[in-house]
C-alpha positions as CSV (number, residue, x, y, z in Angstrom):
1,X,-19.6,-159.1,2.5
2,X,-21.4,-157.6,-0.5
3,X,-20.0,-154.4,-2.0
4,X,-22.0,-151.3,-1.1
5,X,-23.3,-149.2,-3.8
6,X,-23.4,-145.4,-4.0
7,X,-26.9,-143.8,-4.4
8,X,-27.7,-140.4,-5.9
9,X,-30.8,-138.7,-7.2
10,X,-31.3,-136.7,-10.4
11,X,-33.9,-133.9,-10.5
12,X,-34.4,-130.4,-11.7
13,X,-35.8,-127.1,-10.4
14,X,-39.1,-127.3,-12.4
15,X,-42.7,-128.0,-11.4
16,X,-42.9,-131.1,-9.3
17,X,-45.4,-134.0,-10.2
18,X,-48.3,-131.5,-10.7
19,X,-50.7,-133.5,-12.8
20,X,-50.9,-136.8,-10.9
21,X,-53.4,-137.6,-8.0
22,X,-50.6,-137.6,-5.5
23,X,-48.8,-134.6,-7.0
24,X,-47.5,-131.6,-5.0
25,X,-49.5,-128.9,-6.8
26,X,-46.8,-127.6,-9.2
27,X,-45.7,-124.6,-7.2
28,X,-42.3,-125.4,-5.6
29,X,-40.7,-122.0,-6.3
30,X,-40.0,-121.1,-2.6
31,X,-37.7,-124.2,-2.5
32,X,-39.4,-125.8,0.6
33,X,-40.5,-128.9,-1.2
34,X,-37.0,-129.5,-2.5
35,X,-35.4,-128.8,0.8
36,X,-37.7,-131.4,2.3
37,X,-36.7,-133.8,-0.5
38,X,-33.0,-133.3,0.4
39,X,-33.8,-134.1,4.0
40,X,-35.6,-137.3,3.0
41,X,-32.6,-138.4,0.8
42,X,-30.2,-137.6,3.7
43,X,-32.3,-139.8,6.0
44,X,-31.8,-142.5,3.4
45,X,-28.0,-141.8,3.3
46,X,-27.8,-140.9,-0.3
47,X,-24.4,-139.6,-1.5
48,X,-25.8,-136.6,-3.4
49,X,-28.7,-135.0,-5.2
50,X,-28.0,-133.5,-8.6
51,X,-30.0,-130.6,-10.0
52,X,-30.1,-130.5,-13.9
53,X,-30.4,-127.3,-15.8
54,X,-31.1,-125.8,-19.2
55,X,-30.8,-122.2,-20.3
56,X,-33.6,-121.7,-22.8
57,X,-37.4,-122.1,-23.4
58,X,-37.7,-125.1,-25.7
59,X,-39.4,-124.6,-29.0
60,X,-38.3,-127.6,-31.1
61,X,-41.1,-130.0,-30.5
62,X,-44.0,-129.0,-32.8
63,X,-42.0,-125.9,-33.9
64,X,-43.1,-123.6,-31.1
65,X,-42.9,-122.9,-27.4
66,X,-46.6,-123.9,-26.9
67,X,-46.2,-127.6,-25.9
68,X,-43.3,-126.9,-23.5
69,X,-45.2,-124.1,-21.7
70,X,-48.6,-125.8,-21.6
71,X,-47.1,-129.0,-20.2
72,X,-44.3,-127.5,-18.1
73,X,-41.7,-129.5,-20.0
74,X,-38.3,-128.1,-19.2
75,X,-39.9,-124.7,-18.5
76,X,-40.4,-123.0,-16.1
77,X,-36.9,-123.9,-14.8
78,X,-35.2,-121.9,-12.0
79,X,-31.5,-121.4,-11.3
80,X,-30.0,-124.5,-9.5
81,X,-27.3,-122.6,-7.6
82,X,-29.5,-120.8,-5.1
83,X,-31.5,-124.0,-4.6
84,X,-28.3,-126.0,-4.1
85,X,-27.4,-123.6,-1.3
86,X,-30.8,-123.8,0.3
87,X,-30.8,-127.7,0.2
88,X,-27.3,-127.8,1.5
89,X,-28.0,-125.6,4.5
90,X,-31.1,-127.7,5.2
91,X,-29.0,-130.8,5.6
92,X,-25.7,-131.8,7.2
93,X,-24.3,-134.8,5.2
94,X,-26.0,-135.0,1.8
95,X,-24.0,-133.8,-1.2
96,X,-25.6,-131.2,-3.4
97,X,-24.6,-131.0,-7.1
98,X,-25.7,-128.1,-9.4
99,X,-25.4,-128.1,-13.1
100,X,-23.7,-125.0,-14.5
101,X,-22.6,-124.5,-18.1
102,X,-19.1,-123.5,-19.3
103,X,-20.9,-121.5,-22.0
104,X,-22.8,-119.4,-19.6
105,X,-20.3,-118.7,-16.8
106,X,-16.9,-117.0,-17.2
107,X,-14.4,-119.3,-15.4
108,X,-13.7,-116.8,-12.6
109,X,-17.4,-116.3,-11.8
110,X,-18.0,-120.1,-11.7
111,X,-15.0,-120.8,-9.6
112,X,-16.0,-118.1,-7.2
113,X,-19.6,-119.3,-7.0
114,X,-18.5,-122.9,-6.4
115,X,-16.1,-121.9,-3.7
116,X,-18.8,-119.9,-2.0
117,X,-21.4,-122.6,-2.1
118,X,-18.9,-125.3,-0.9
119,X,-18.2,-123.1,2.2
120,X,-21.9,-122.5,2.8
121,X,-22.6,-126.2,2.6
122,X,-19.5,-127.1,4.7
123,X,-17.8,-129.1,2.0
124,X,-20.7,-130.9,0.3
125,X,-21.0,-129.1,-3.0
126,X,-20.5,-130.5,-6.5
127,X,-20.5,-129.0,-10.0
128,X,-22.1,-131.0,-12.9
129,X,-20.0,-129.8,-15.8
130,X,-21.9,-129.2,-19.0
131,X,-21.0,-127.3,-22.2
132,X,-24.7,-126.8,-23.2
133,X,-26.0,-128.5,-26.3
134,X,-28.8,-126.2,-27.6
135,X,-28.5,-123.4,-30.1
136,X,-31.5,-121.8,-28.4
137,X,-29.4,-121.5,-25.3
138,X,-26.5,-120.0,-27.3
139,X,-28.8,-117.3,-28.5
140,X,-29.2,-116.1,-24.9
141,X,-25.4,-115.6,-24.6
142,X,-24.5,-113.4,-27.5
143,X,-24.1,-116.2,-30.0
144,X,-26.1,-117.2,-33.1
145,X,-25.4,-120.9,-32.5
146,X,-23.2,-123.2,-30.5
147,X,-19.7,-124.1,-31.6
148,X,-19.3,-127.6,-33.0
149,X,-19.1,-130.4,-30.3
150,X,-15.3,-130.9,-30.8
151,X,-14.7,-127.2,-30.3
152,X,-16.9,-127.2,-27.2
153,X,-14.8,-129.9,-25.6
154,X,-11.6,-128.1,-26.6
155,X,-13.0,-125.0,-24.8
156,X,-14.2,-127.0,-21.8
157,X,-10.7,-128.6,-21.4
158,X,-9.1,-125.1,-21.2
159,X,-11.9,-124.0,-18.9
160,X,-11.1,-126.8,-16.5
161,X,-7.4,-125.8,-16.6
162,X,-8.4,-122.2,-15.6
163,X,-10.8,-123.1,-12.8
164,X,-8.4,-125.6,-11.3
165,X,-5.7,-122.9,-11.3
166,X,-8.1,-120.5,-9.6
167,X,-9.0,-123.0,-6.9
168,X,-5.2,-123.5,-6.3
169,X,-4.5,-119.7,-6.3
170,X,-5.0,-119.8,-2.5
171,X,-3.0,-122.4,-0.4
172,X,-5.2,-124.4,1.9
173,X,-3.6,-122.7,4.9
174,X,-3.6,-119.1,3.5
175,X,-6.1,-117.9,6.1
176,X,-4.0,-117.5,9.3
177,X,-6.3,-115.3,11.4
178,X,-3.4,-114.1,13.5
179,X,-5.0,-111.5,15.8
180,X,-1.8,-110.6,17.7
181,X,-0.1,-109.6,14.5
182,X,-3.2,-108.4,12.8
183,X,-2.9,-110.7,9.8
184,X,-6.0,-112.4,8.3
185,X,-4.4,-113.8,5.2
186,X,-0.8,-114.7,4.6
187,X,-0.1,-112.8,1.3
188,X,2.7,-115.3,0.4
189,X,0.1,-118.0,0.1
190,X,-2.1,-116.3,-2.6
191,X,-1.0,-115.8,-6.1
192,X,-2.2,-114.8,-9.6
193,X,-2.7,-117.5,-12.2
194,X,-1.9,-115.2,-15.3
195,X,-3.6,-117.6,-17.7
196,X,-3.5,-116.6,-21.4
197,X,-4.9,-119.4,-23.6
198,X,-6.7,-119.9,-26.9
199,X,-10.2,-119.2,-25.4
200,X,-9.7,-117.6,-22.0
201,X,-7.5,-115.0,-20.4
202,X,-7.8,-114.8,-16.6
203,X,-5.4,-113.1,-14.2
204,X,-6.7,-114.3,-10.8
205,X,-6.4,-115.0,-7.9
206,X,-9.8,-115.9,-6.6
207,X,-11.1,-113.5,-3.9
208,X,-12.7,-116.2,-1.8
209,X,-11.1,-118.2,1.0
210,X,-10.3,-121.9,0.3
211,X,-13.5,-123.9,0.8
212,X,-13.6,-127.1,2.9
213,X,-13.1,-129.3,-0.2
214,X,-10.8,-126.7,-1.8
215,X,-12.6,-127.4,-5.1
216,X,-16.1,-128.9,-5.6
217,X,-16.7,-132.5,-6.6
218,X,-16.8,-132.6,-10.4
219,X,-19.7,-134.6,-12.0
220,X,-19.9,-135.2,-15.7
221,X,-21.9,-137.2,-18.2
222,X,-19.7,-137.7,-21.2
223,X,-21.0,-140.4,-23.7
224,X,-19.1,-139.8,-26.9
225,X,-15.4,-140.9,-27.2
226,X,-14.3,-137.2,-26.6
227,X,-16.8,-136.9,-23.8
228,X,-15.5,-140.0,-22.1
229,X,-12.0,-138.8,-22.3
230,X,-13.0,-135.5,-20.8
231,X,-14.9,-137.2,-18.0
232,X,-12.1,-139.7,-17.3
233,X,-9.6,-136.8,-16.9
234,X,-11.7,-134.5,-14.7
235,X,-14.7,-136.2,-13.0
236,X,-15.1,-137.5,-9.5
237,X,-18.4,-139.0,-10.4
238,X,-19.8,-139.9,-13.9
239,X,-23.4,-140.3,-14.6
240,X,-24.6,-142.5,-17.5
241,X,-27.6,-144.2,-19.2
242,X,-26.9,-147.6,-20.7
243,X,-29.1,-150.3,-22.0
244,X,-28.7,-153.3,-19.7
245,X,-25.9,-154.7,-17.5
246,X,-23.6,-155.6,-20.4
247,X,-23.5,-152.1,-21.8
248,X,-23.2,-150.7,-18.2
249,X,-20.1,-152.9,-17.6
250,X,-18.6,-151.9,-21.0
251,X,-19.0,-148.2,-20.2
252,X,-17.5,-148.5,-16.7
253,X,-14.6,-150.6,-17.9
254,X,-14.0,-148.1,-20.7
255,X,-14.0,-145.1,-18.4
256,X,-11.7,-146.8,-15.9
257,X,-9.2,-147.7,-18.7
258,X,-9.3,-144.1,-20.0
259,X,-8.7,-142.8,-16.4
260,X,-5.7,-145.1,-15.9
261,X,-4.3,-143.9,-19.3
262,X,-4.6,-140.3,-18.1
263,X,-2.7,-141.2,-15.0
264,X,-5.6,-141.3,-12.5
265,X,-6.6,-143.9,-10.0
266,X,-9.8,-145.4,-11.6
267,X,-11.2,-146.1,-8.1
268,X,-11.4,-142.4,-7.5
269,X,-14.2,-142.1,-10.2
270,X,-17.6,-143.4,-9.2
271,X,-19.8,-144.2,-12.2
272,X,-23.5,-144.0,-11.4
273,X,-26.2,-145.4,-13.8
274,X,-29.6,-143.8,-14.2
275,X,-32.6,-145.9,-13.1
276,X,-36.3,-145.3,-12.8
277,X,-37.6,-148.1,-10.4
278,X,-41.3,-148.8,-10.2
279,X,-42.2,-150.1,-6.8
280,X,-45.4,-151.7,-5.4
281,X,-46.5,-153.8,-2.4
282,X,-46.7,-156.8,-4.7
283,X,-45.1,-157.5,-8.0
284,X,-48.5,-157.4,-9.7
285,X,-49.2,-153.9,-8.3
286,X,-45.8,-152.7,-9.5
287,X,-46.4,-154.1,-13.0
288,X,-49.8,-152.5,-13.2
289,X,-48.4,-149.2,-12.2
290,X,-45.7,-149.5,-14.8
291,X,-48.2,-150.3,-17.5
292,X,-50.3,-147.2,-16.5
293,X,-47.2,-145.0,-16.7
294,X,-45.9,-146.3,-20.0
295,X,-49.3,-146.2,-21.7
296,X,-50.0,-142.6,-20.7
297,X,-50.1,-140.2,-23.7
298,X,-48.5,-137.6,-21.4
299,X,-45.5,-140.0,-21.0
300,X,-45.1,-140.4,-24.8
301,X,-45.4,-136.7,-25.6
302,X,-43.4,-135.5,-22.6
303,X,-40.5,-137.8,-23.5
304,X,-40.5,-136.8,-27.1
305,X,-40.6,-133.1,-26.2
306,X,-37.6,-133.7,-23.9
307,X,-35.5,-135.5,-26.5
308,X,-36.5,-132.8,-29.0
309,X,-35.3,-130.1,-26.7
310,X,-31.8,-131.6,-26.1
311,X,-31.2,-132.7,-29.7
312,X,-33.0,-129.9,-31.5
313,X,-34.7,-132.5,-33.7
314,X,-38.5,-132.1,-33.9
315,X,-39.8,-135.6,-33.1
316,X,-43.4,-134.5,-33.6
317,X,-42.9,-134.8,-37.3
318,X,-42.5,-138.6,-37.1
319,X,-45.3,-141.3,-37.0
320,X,-45.5,-142.8,-33.5
321,X,-46.3,-146.2,-34.9
322,X,-43.5,-146.4,-37.5
323,X,-39.8,-146.8,-37.1
324,X,-37.7,-143.6,-37.4
325,X,-37.1,-143.0,-41.1
326,X,-33.3,-142.6,-40.9
327,X,-30.5,-142.5,-38.4
328,X,-30.5,-139.0,-37.0
329,X,-27.5,-136.9,-36.1
330,X,-27.2,-133.8,-33.9
331,X,-24.9,-131.2,-32.7
332,X,-26.7,-131.4,-29.3
333,X,-26.6,-134.3,-26.9
334,X,-25.4,-137.0,-29.2
335,X,-25.2,-139.7,-26.5
336,X,-28.8,-139.2,-25.5
337,X,-29.9,-139.4,-29.1
338,X,-27.9,-142.6,-29.8
339,X,-29.3,-144.2,-26.7
340,X,-32.9,-143.2,-27.6
341,X,-33.0,-144.1,-31.3
342,X,-31.4,-147.6,-30.9
343,X,-30.9,-147.6,-34.7
344,X,-31.4,-151.0,-36.3
345,X,-33.8,-152.2,-33.6
346,X,-36.8,-152.1,-35.8
347,X,-38.9,-150.6,-33.0
348,X,-41.6,-148.0,-33.7
349,X,-41.1,-144.5,-32.2
350,X,-43.7,-145.3,-29.6
351,X,-41.8,-148.5,-28.6
352,X,-38.5,-146.5,-28.5
353,X,-40.1,-144.1,-26.0
354,X,-41.1,-146.9,-23.6
355,X,-38.1,-149.1,-24.2
356,X,-36.2,-149.7,-20.9
357,X,-39.1,-148.4,-18.8
358,X,-37.8,-144.8,-18.5
359,X,-37.5,-143.3,-21.9
360,X,-34.2,-141.5,-21.8
361,X,-33.1,-142.2,-18.3
362,X,-33.4,-146.0,-17.6
363,X,-30.4,-148.2,-17.7
364,X,-32.1,-151.4,-16.5
365,X,-35.7,-152.5,-15.9
366,X,-36.6,-152.4,-12.2
367,X,-40.2,-153.3,-11.5
368,X,-41.5,-155.1,-8.3
369,X,-41.5,-155.0,-4.6
370,X,-38.7,-153.2,-2.7
371,X,-37.1,-156.5,-1.9
372,X,-37.3,-157.7,-5.6
373,X,-35.9,-154.5,-6.9
374,X,-33.1,-154.3,-4.3
375,X,-32.2,-157.9,-5.1
376,X,-32.0,-157.1,-8.8
377,X,-30.0,-153.9,-8.2
378,X,-27.4,-156.0,-6.3
379,X,-27.2,-158.6,-9.1
380,X,-26.7,-155.8,-11.7
381,X,-23.9,-154.1,-9.6
382,X,-22.2,-157.4,-9.1
383,X,-22.2,-158.0,-12.9
384,X,-21.1,-154.4,-13.7
385,X,-18.5,-154.2,-10.9
386,X,-19.8,-150.9,-9.4
387,X,-20.3,-148.2,-8.5
388,X,-23.9,-147.3,-8.0
389,X,-27.2,-145.8,-9.3
390,X,-28.7,-142.4,-9.9
391,X,-32.4,-142.6,-9.1
392,X,-34.8,-140.5,-11.1
393,X,-38.1,-140.5,-12.9
394,X,-38.7,-140.6,-16.7
395,X,-39.2,-136.9,-17.1
396,X,-37.5,-135.9,-13.8
397,X,-40.7,-134.9,-11.9
398,X,-41.1,-136.2,-8.4
399,X,-43.7,-136.5,-5.6
400,X,-43.5,-137.1,-1.9
401,X,-45.1,-140.5,-2.5
402,X,-42.3,-141.7,-4.9
403,X,-39.7,-140.3,-2.5
404,X,-41.2,-142.3,0.3
405,X,-41.3,-145.5,-1.8
406,X,-37.6,-145.2,-2.4
407,X,-36.4,-143.8,0.9
408,X,-38.7,-145.9,3.2
409,X,-39.1,-149.0,1.0
410,X,-36.2,-149.6,-1.5
411,X,-33.3,-148.2,0.6
412,X,-34.1,-150.3,3.7
413,X,-34.3,-153.3,1.4
414,X,-30.8,-152.5,0.1
415,X,-29.5,-151.8,3.6
416,X,-30.6,-155.1,5.0
417,X,-28.7,-156.8,2.3
418,X,-25.6,-154.8,3.1
419,X,-25.8,-153.0,-0.3
420,X,-26.2,-149.5,0.9
421,X,-24.8,-147.4,3.8
422,X,-26.8,-147.0,7.0
423,X,-25.0,-143.9,8.2
424,X,-22.4,-141.4,6.9
425,X,-18.8,-141.9,7.8
426,X,-17.6,-138.5,6.7
427,X,-18.6,-134.8,6.5
428,X,-17.2,-133.9,3.1
429,X,-18.9,-135.1,-0.1
430,X,-15.5,-136.2,-1.6
431,X,-14.8,-138.4,1.4
432,X,-18.2,-140.1,1.3
433,X,-17.8,-140.8,-2.4
434,X,-14.4,-142.4,-1.8
435,X,-15.6,-144.4,1.2
436,X,-16.2,-147.5,-0.8
């Protein structure tokens, strides 16, 4: 029997695909479109949907906010936590993962919020752990600029120590609800954490009841050596972008080795690789659709604006039809920058944008009919060894048409090959992730 793959979706709470002929109008702020999206993915038996987030209005590309605002690139962007709750309450099995920054939330507030949403979604909530990578975001939180990357990871490691202590400050059976004795909570099963560290001081305990998962699923996207160590220590699911099956396998093998070295069972960590499949009724139709998407000037500039925002390097200053002048460095998302610039490839900036068919978020080229793409996905997973894919679009915008192509075309093609689940075996997100 073939090994099943896990499937997830990567999106953000920004305007949907508002410019295209089959767009949704660009006004999704009441959440209904995204709640329907969650229901569609649950029908297709996805493991989870993940909501990305940023905490600033970008102004790196072109040196102003104008491009970002005119083109709705990374702004407007609404808070993922309320949307995660709404999508979770509109579904019954799909996991919902929200991005929240250790820079922006005090540990107590984040742990309390996660516990609350996990209860509201009956054990299907996940937290995508980020430290934030933009000085513009830092300026919104009483800082002039971000700490260096190594310091951010040092702070994040202590942060995780604190939130884990907070989740454990209540025993799982602390709520006794003894009506005869008039006792709701057994006081002996709740305790302070009294954490005093280099970066955080938190007394505890949490003031929420233990949620169904006791703590949310942890998702992370570490790419640097320090980031990989962090992810291997803490994450239940790791998301990554690689360049082809060989790099995918090398990344997964490295994460599993680091997890084992940290004393964890590597099988408890599910590594999902970003893909942007282009689907058509025929291979020719899919190829033509792909060419239209990649040749669009919107695609070029939107991708460059996106990489500019997360690296704080203004890519508008470089000639599209020449190679980048030098290897660039950043205090922002270094893994994304390294994947994008492919130093030494000799490609022009325009070619770098379209390389891999998805700009920043494509790990392997997938173009064709649902059957062709499903077959290729199976081949890639067999070569990589697992664990699955994170479906998205090049700049994270989505339409009902694309959702239908994946949920009603690609997923059934995977299911008939035994490569994807046809029903959920468990209620909790953690259990569905560990099912295979």
